[in-house]
C-alpha positions, -999 to 999 in steps of 0.1 A, spaced: 305 549 -76 293 530 -44 266 517 -63 291 498 -91 284 459 -93 315 437 -87 307 406 -108 329 381 -128 349 391 -159 335 378 -191 347 375 -225 323 402 -234 340 426 -216 375 425 -236 372 455 -258 364 477 -226 390 461 -206 417 472 -234 401 504 -236 401 511 -199 437 500 -196 450 524 -221 435 552 -204 447 545 -172 485 536 -185 483 553 -218 490 526 -238 473 495 -250 480 459 -241 459 438 -261 483 408 -267 486 408 -230 448 406 -225 440 384 -252 465 357 -239 453 362 -202 415 358 -215 428 326 -231 443 312 -203 416 317 -182 393 298 -208 418 271 -208 419 266 -170 391 286 -155 400 275 -117 431 290 -119 422 326 -124 400 351 -109 390 378 -131 365 403 -115 349 435 -131 333 464 -118 301 476 -134 288 514 -132 262 532 -148 280 539 -177 295 506 -183 327 490 -172 348 513 -147 374 485 -133 386 456 -137 409 430 -121 430 397 -132 445 374 -105 457 337 -106 461 312 -82 495 301 -74 515 276 -55 552 269 -58 568 298 -75 601 314 -59 601 286 -35 569 293 -17 549 261 -4 513 277 5 487 283 -20 484 317 -27 469 340 -51 485 362 -77 470 401 -82 488 407 -117 465 438 -127 442 462 -114 428 490 -133 397 517 -127 386 541 -150 400 576 -140 364 593 -139 357 568 -113 391 568 -93 388 576 -52 354 561 -55 360 529 -37 360 507 -68 397 494 -62 391 486 -23 358 466 -35 376 446 -62 405 439 -39 378 423 -10 359 406 -35 395 387 -47 403 383 -10 372 366 -3 371 343 -34 407 335 -27 401 324 11 371 307 -3 393 288 -24 417 277 1 448 304 -6 467 315 26 478 349 9 475 375 -18 506 386 -36 513 414 -61 544 436 -69 546 475 -75 569 496 -85 581 522 -57 572 552 -77 534 539 -84 520 560 -54 483 556 -62 485 517 -64 509 518 -32 483 540 -14 455 516 -25 477 486 -13 481 501 19 444 509 25 436 473 18 458 456 42 491 445 20 522 449 37 559 443 25 566 409 19 601 395 31 608 386 -4 631 406 -26 626 410 -62 661 408 -81 668 419 -118 690 418 -145 690 440 -178 695 414 -209 721 419 -231 750 396 -241 783 401 -225 807 378 -210 794 364 -174 816 363 -143 825 332 -131 808 316 -98 817 290 -75 804 260 -97 830 243 -118 826 245 -156 820 206 -174 839 197 -204 826 191 -231 800 216 -221 764 203 -210 735 203 -234 709 229 -228 678 228 -247 643 240 -246 614 227 -224 594 201 -240 558 189 -228 579 153 -228 603 165 -198 574 170 -176 580 133 -155 620 142 -151 612 176 -139 588 164 -112 614 134 -103 644 160 -101 622 187 -83 613 160 -59 651 150 -50 657 189 -41 623 195 -23 613 163 -6 578 169 -20 559 157 -50 548 193 -67 537 175 -99 502 199 -96 524 230 -92 549 218 -118 516 209 -145 504 245 -140 537 258 -148 543 237 -178 509 247 -191 523 286 -187 557 280 -203 543 261 -231 511 276 -237 506 309 -220 542 326 -222 547 353 -250 577 334 -261 588 296 -249 620 302 -231 622 277 -202 652 253 -205 663 217 -193 699 205 -191 707 169 -201 735 146 -188 741 112 -208 701 118 -221 686 123 -189 672 158 -176 692 169 -145 684 206 -141 656 230 -154 646 264 -152 610 275 -155 604 309 -170 580 330 -188 579 362 -210 548 385 -209 542 423 -219 516 438 -189 517 417 -157 519 442 -127 517 468 -153 549 465 -168 549 480 -206 587 465 -215 589 430 -224 602 411 -192 613 374 -184 603 360 -147 626 330 -135 600 312 -113 619 280 -107 653 268 -109 666 233 -101 694 213 -100 695 173 -94 714 171 -61 734 146 -74 748 166 -102 755 198 -83 787 216 -89 792 208 -123 783 239 -137 748 232 -150 728 263 -131 755 284 -148 752 269 -183 711 272 -180 713 305 -169 738 318 -195 717 300 -219 683 314 -211 702 352 -209 714 343 -243 681 336 -258 662 365 -243 688 390 -257 684 372 -291 647 379 -288 650 415 -275 634 410 -241 647 435 -219 650 423 -184 650 391 -166 638 387 -126 629 367 -103 619 367 -62 642 356 -37 634 350 -1 655 362 32 668 323 37 679 316 0 715 330 9 730 307 -17 706 315 -44 712 354 -38 751 352 -42 745 328 -72 720 351 -89 745 383 -77 774 367 -98 754 365 -128 744 406 -126 711 404 -105 705 433 -85 677 449 -66 648 461 -85 628 494 -86 596 470 -75 585 458 -44 569 426 -32 536 430 -11 516 403 4 481 402 24 472 371 47 
């Protein structure tokens, strides 16, 4: 398949992608690909989607998105969400060529790294990542099974009466930008605008939350739910960002927010909640550990 042509993925490839992915994974993910296509049409500059076309049609595909700010990262990156090569065309270099084209496009667009995740038991994918220059990232993926249960206490005090936790709305944008800037010292309006679009338009289920104090937004958690990212076949929620206004820490707002998020996910039959933490995030790691988060079977990879 060395003569396969690498080109942008188009809407006309949709049925072929769904069929190829089902041959690779053994299960159709039509809803996932419909949402990814719709997201790419709404925000074409934020997505990189490639196809490998062989003599007999689609032989491989790749979906990725531009990212900056998830899990505390501050440099622009491209996240590889899914890659598939027809079983009959594997070991022909198509995966390597797709990733090489992605790296070139990412660098041309100013990204500093490619990032992705893989289960440690996905041996074929791990070999491909190794051969194309990916290394283990310093971040660790933490996960928690989603089910209703009494949550352990943390070192935060609990407000009486309990704070108002509600679903994120479009009108919360300016408040969230303000809180985030007080936490990070940076104006990340561009990043947060993308996260709002993902949370309100692209997520399979709306689960992002904010906490109000006296009518003002003082904490937020940006999360999304999808069926398909990184090859997952079960509905999984990803907590991308959580923040509490520095003037309101120690009042139990982060605990209230995460408790409500888990309750909502349990009611929606979402099976797992995951996030990534860096080696410097000791306080966040301890906080999540108190909520039952443990190291996942998935590994984070990065290629500069």
